[in-house]
N, C-alpha and C positions, 0 to 999 in steps of 0.2 A: 403669833398668827398661825402657828402650826395646827391648832385644833380645827382650823378651817378645812385642812386636807383630810383629817379624820372624818369630819362630818360629810365632806364631799364623797368619800369612799362609801358611806352608808347609802348615798343617793344614786350612785352609778353602778353599772354592771358590765364593765369591759372585760374582755378575755385577754386581749393583747394591749399592753401599754408601753409607750416609748417615752423616756424622759431624757431631756438634755439639761445638763447642769445638776447632776446628782449630788455633788459636793459631799456633805456629811451624811446624806441618806435620810434626813429627817422627814422630808416630804414623802418619800417612798415608805418609810416606816409608819408614819401616821396614816397614809392612805391604805396600805396593805393590812393594817391592823383591823380596819373596819370593812374593807371591800373583800368579799368572799368569792368573787367570780374570776379573779385574775389567774390566767394559766401561764402567761409569759410576761415577764417584766424585762424590758430592754432599757439599758441606761448608757449614757455617754457623758464623759467628763474629760477635761483636758489632762488631768493627772491619772495616768494609767494605773498606777499602784493603788491610789486612793479609790479609783473607780472600781477596781477589782474587789477591794475589801468591802465597799458599799454594796455591790451586787451580791457578794457572798452573804453579807449580813441580811440584806433584804430577802434573799431566797430562803434563808433559815427562818426568818420571821414569817414569810409566806407559808412555808411548809408547816410551821407551828400553828398558825391561825386559820388557814384555809382548808375547808373540808375537801375541796376539789383538787388539791395539790397532787400532781403526778409524782411517782417515785423519782427521787433525785431533784425535784423542784423544777421550776420553769428555767428557761435558758436566758442568760444575760449576755449581751454583746456590749463592748465598750470601744470607744474611740479615743484618739490622742489629740486630735486637732480638727479644725473645720474641714480639712482635706480628707479626713478619715470618715466623715459622716456616712457617705454612701457605703463604705465597707462595713459599717456597723449594722446595717439592715440586712436581714437574711434574704438574699436575692434568689429565690427558688420559685418554681412555677406554682407551688402550693401557697406561697405567701401572698395574701391579698391586701395586706396593709394592717394597720393597727386601729383599735377602737378609740383610743384615748392618747393624746400627746401632751406632755408637760414640758414647758419651758420655764425652768425655775431658777434662773440665774440672769443677772444683768450683764450682758456681754458688750455693751456699747451699741449704738444705733445700727451700724452696718452689719455687724455679726448677729445681732438680735434679729434683724430682718431676714438674714440668711437662714437662721435656725427656724424662724416661723415658717418660711417658705418650704424648707425641708420637711418639717412636720406635716404641713398642709398637703404636700404632694403624696405622702404615704398614708394619710388618713383614709379610712374607709368612708364611703358615702354615709352620711349621718353621724360620722365620728366627731368627737369633741376635741378642741384644742384649748388647753388651759395655760395661760401665760401669766407669770408673776412679774413683778417690777414694772408694771405698766405706767406707773406715775413718774418713772425716771425720764421718759421722753414720749413723744407721740407716735412712735413706730407701730405699736399694736393697733391703735385707733385708725391710723392711716392704712395699715394692712387690711383691716376689716372693711374699711370704706372701699378699697380697690377690689376686694373680693365680693363686694355687695352683700355684706353680712352685718348684722347688728349684734354686737356682743352684749353679754350680761356682765356687769361690773360689780365687784365686791370690794368694799373699802377695808381691806386688810392693811397690814403694816405698810406694804409696798404697792398695794393695789393688785388685784387679780381679775383678769378678764377671761371669760369663757365664750367660745364661738363654735357654732356647729358648721361642719362642712356642707 
Protein backbone atom coordinates (compact mmCIF):
# COMPACT_ATOMS: atom_id res chain seq x y z
CA UNK A 1 0.00 0.00 0.00
CA UNK A 2 3.01 2.34 0.10
CA UNK A 3 2.61 3.43 -3.53
CA UNK A 4 -0.52 5.24 -2.31
CA UNK A 5 1.71 7.71 -0.44
CA UNK A 6 3.93 8.20 -3.49
CA UNK A 7 0.89 9.10 -5.60
CA UNK A 8 -0.51 11.27 -2.81
CA UNK A 9 2.76 13.23 -2.85
CA UNK A 10 2.19 14.00 -6.53
CA UNK A 11 -1.21 15.53 -5.76
CA UNK A 12 -0.46 17.68 -2.72
CA UNK A 13 1.71 20.77 -2.23
CA UNK A 14 2.42 21.09 1.51
CA UNK A 15 5.35 23.06 2.85
CA UNK A 16 5.24 21.84 6.46
CA UNK A 17 4.35 18.22 7.23
CA UNK A 18 4.00 16.53 10.62
CA UNK A 19 3.94 12.74 10.93
CA UNK A 20 3.09 10.69 13.98
CA UNK A 21 4.11 7.05 13.72
CA UNK A 22 7.22 7.40 11.58
CA UNK A 23 8.43 3.82 12.26
CA UNK A 24 10.57 2.64 9.32
CA UNK A 25 10.11 5.87 7.39
CA UNK A 26 8.42 4.22 4.41
CA UNK A 27 5.49 6.64 4.30
CA UNK A 28 7.85 9.62 4.47
CA UNK A 29 10.19 8.16 1.87
CA UNK A 30 7.37 7.42 -0.58
CA UNK A 31 5.71 10.79 -0.06
CA UNK A 32 8.93 12.86 -0.24
CA UNK A 33 10.09 11.07 -3.38
CA UNK A 34 7.20 12.57 -5.33
CA UNK A 35 6.28 15.73 -3.39
CA UNK A 36 8.62 18.57 -4.31
CA UNK A 37 7.16 21.35 -2.14
CA UNK A 38 8.02 20.14 1.39
CA UNK A 39 10.29 22.53 3.27
CA UNK A 40 9.94 21.00 6.74
CA UNK A 41 9.27 17.40 7.71
CA UNK A 42 8.49 16.93 11.40
CA UNK A 43 8.20 13.39 12.70
CA UNK A 44 7.39 11.75 16.02
CA UNK A 45 7.80 8.16 17.05
CA UNK A 46 8.05 6.42 20.40
CA UNK A 47 11.54 5.08 19.73
CA UNK A 48 13.86 8.12 19.89
CA UNK A 49 16.84 6.40 18.25
CA UNK A 50 14.72 4.95 15.47
CA UNK A 51 12.96 8.27 14.98
CA UNK A 52 16.28 10.11 14.73
CA UNK A 53 17.52 7.71 12.06
CA UNK A 54 14.26 7.97 10.13
CA UNK A 55 14.32 11.74 10.16
CA UNK A 56 17.94 11.81 9.03
CA UNK A 57 17.15 9.37 6.22
CA UNK A 58 14.06 11.33 5.15
CA UNK A 59 15.98 14.61 5.19
CA UNK A 60 18.65 13.13 2.94
CA UNK A 61 15.95 11.85 0.61
CA UNK A 62 14.25 15.25 0.64
CA UNK A 63 17.49 17.09 -0.14
CA UNK A 64 18.24 14.67 -2.96
CA UNK A 65 14.86 14.86 -4.67
CA UNK A 66 13.44 18.30 -3.87
CA UNK A 67 14.49 21.34 -5.85
CA UNK A 68 13.42 23.70 -3.07
CA UNK A 69 15.48 22.03 -0.33
CA UNK A 70 17.23 24.57 1.84
CA UNK A 71 20.90 24.07 2.71
CA UNK A 72 21.06 21.45 5.45
CA UNK A 73 17.55 20.27 4.64
CA UNK A 74 14.37 20.78 6.63
CA UNK A 75 14.22 20.52 10.40
CA UNK A 76 12.91 17.36 12.05
CA UNK A 77 11.59 17.15 15.60
CA UNK A 78 11.00 13.91 17.45
CA UNK A 79 9.20 12.83 20.57
CA UNK A 80 9.42 9.89 22.92
CA UNK A 81 5.88 9.40 24.12
CA UNK A 82 2.41 10.93 24.16
CA UNK A 83 3.53 13.41 26.82
CA UNK A 84 6.25 14.67 24.49
CA UNK A 85 3.94 15.60 21.61
CA UNK A 86 3.66 19.24 22.53
CA UNK A 87 7.43 19.51 22.86
CA UNK A 88 7.96 18.24 19.32
CA UNK A 89 6.14 21.15 17.73
CA UNK A 90 8.12 24.36 17.27
CA UNK A 91 6.36 26.79 19.59
CA UNK A 92 7.44 30.09 18.11
CA UNK A 93 5.51 33.17 17.09
CA UNK A 94 6.41 32.44 13.47
CA UNK A 95 5.01 28.89 13.52
CA UNK A 96 1.44 29.00 12.26
CA UNK A 97 0.91 25.25 11.97
CA UNK A 98 1.48 22.62 9.37
CA UNK A 99 -0.22 22.00 6.03
CA UNK A 100 -0.42 18.24 6.25
CA UNK A 101 -0.59 15.84 9.17
CA UNK A 102 -0.01 12.10 8.92
CA UNK A 103 -1.07 9.51 11.49
CA UNK A 104 0.51 6.34 10.14
CA UNK A 105 0.44 3.88 13.01
CA UNK A 106 -2.29 2.13 14.97
CA UNK A 107 -1.87 3.16 18.61
CA UNK A 108 -5.12 1.73 19.97
CA UNK A 109 -8.34 3.71 20.23
CA UNK A 110 -7.53 6.11 23.07
CA UNK A 111 -4.06 7.11 21.88
CA UNK A 112 -5.19 7.19 18.24
CA UNK A 113 -7.84 9.76 19.16
CA UNK A 114 -5.31 11.76 21.16
CA UNK A 115 -2.97 11.88 18.17
CA UNK A 116 -5.78 12.85 15.78
CA UNK A 117 -6.72 15.71 18.11
CA UNK A 118 -3.12 16.89 18.38
CA UNK A 119 -2.67 16.94 14.60
CA UNK A 120 -6.02 18.67 14.11
CA UNK A 121 -5.18 21.41 16.61
CA UNK A 122 -1.96 22.34 14.80
CA UNK A 123 -3.27 22.05 11.25
CA UNK A 124 -3.54 25.27 9.30
CA UNK A 125 -7.00 26.21 8.06
CA UNK A 126 -7.61 24.16 4.90
CA UNK A 127 -4.86 21.75 6.01
CA UNK A 128 -5.25 18.02 5.45
CA UNK A 129 -5.16 15.21 7.97
CA UNK A 130 -4.24 11.78 6.57
CA UNK A 131 -4.99 8.85 8.88
CA UNK A 132 -3.94 5.27 8.26
CA UNK A 133 -5.33 2.15 9.98
CA UNK A 134 -8.88 3.50 9.94
CA UNK A 135 -10.32 0.00 9.57
CA UNK A 136 -8.89 -1.09 12.95
CA UNK A 137 -11.63 0.80 14.84
CA UNK A 138 -14.22 3.57 14.32
CA UNK A 139 -12.16 6.34 15.95
CA UNK A 140 -11.37 8.21 12.72
CA UNK A 141 -14.97 8.14 11.49
CA UNK A 142 -16.27 9.31 14.87
CA UNK A 143 -13.61 12.04 15.00
CA UNK A 144 -14.72 13.33 11.60
CA UNK A 145 -18.37 13.21 12.65
CA UNK A 146 -17.66 15.27 15.79
CA UNK A 147 -15.67 17.80 13.74
CA UNK A 148 -18.54 17.94 11.23
CA UNK A 149 -16.29 16.83 8.38
CA UNK A 150 -16.77 14.20 5.71
CA UNK A 151 -13.56 12.28 4.99
CA UNK A 152 -12.43 10.78 1.72
CA UNK A 153 -11.71 7.09 2.25
CA UNK A 154 -9.22 4.98 0.30
CA UNK A 155 -9.33 1.19 0.47
CA UNK A 156 -5.64 0.59 1.03
CA UNK A 157 -4.30 -2.33 3.05
CA UNK A 158 -5.38 -0.80 6.39
CA UNK A 159 -7.69 1.91 5.08
CA UNK A 160 -6.65 5.56 4.73
CA UNK A 161 -8.89 8.53 5.41
CA UNK A 162 -8.22 12.13 4.47
CA UNK A 163 -10.10 15.03 5.98
CA UNK A 164 -9.70 18.77 5.50
CA UNK A 165 -9.70 21.11 8.47
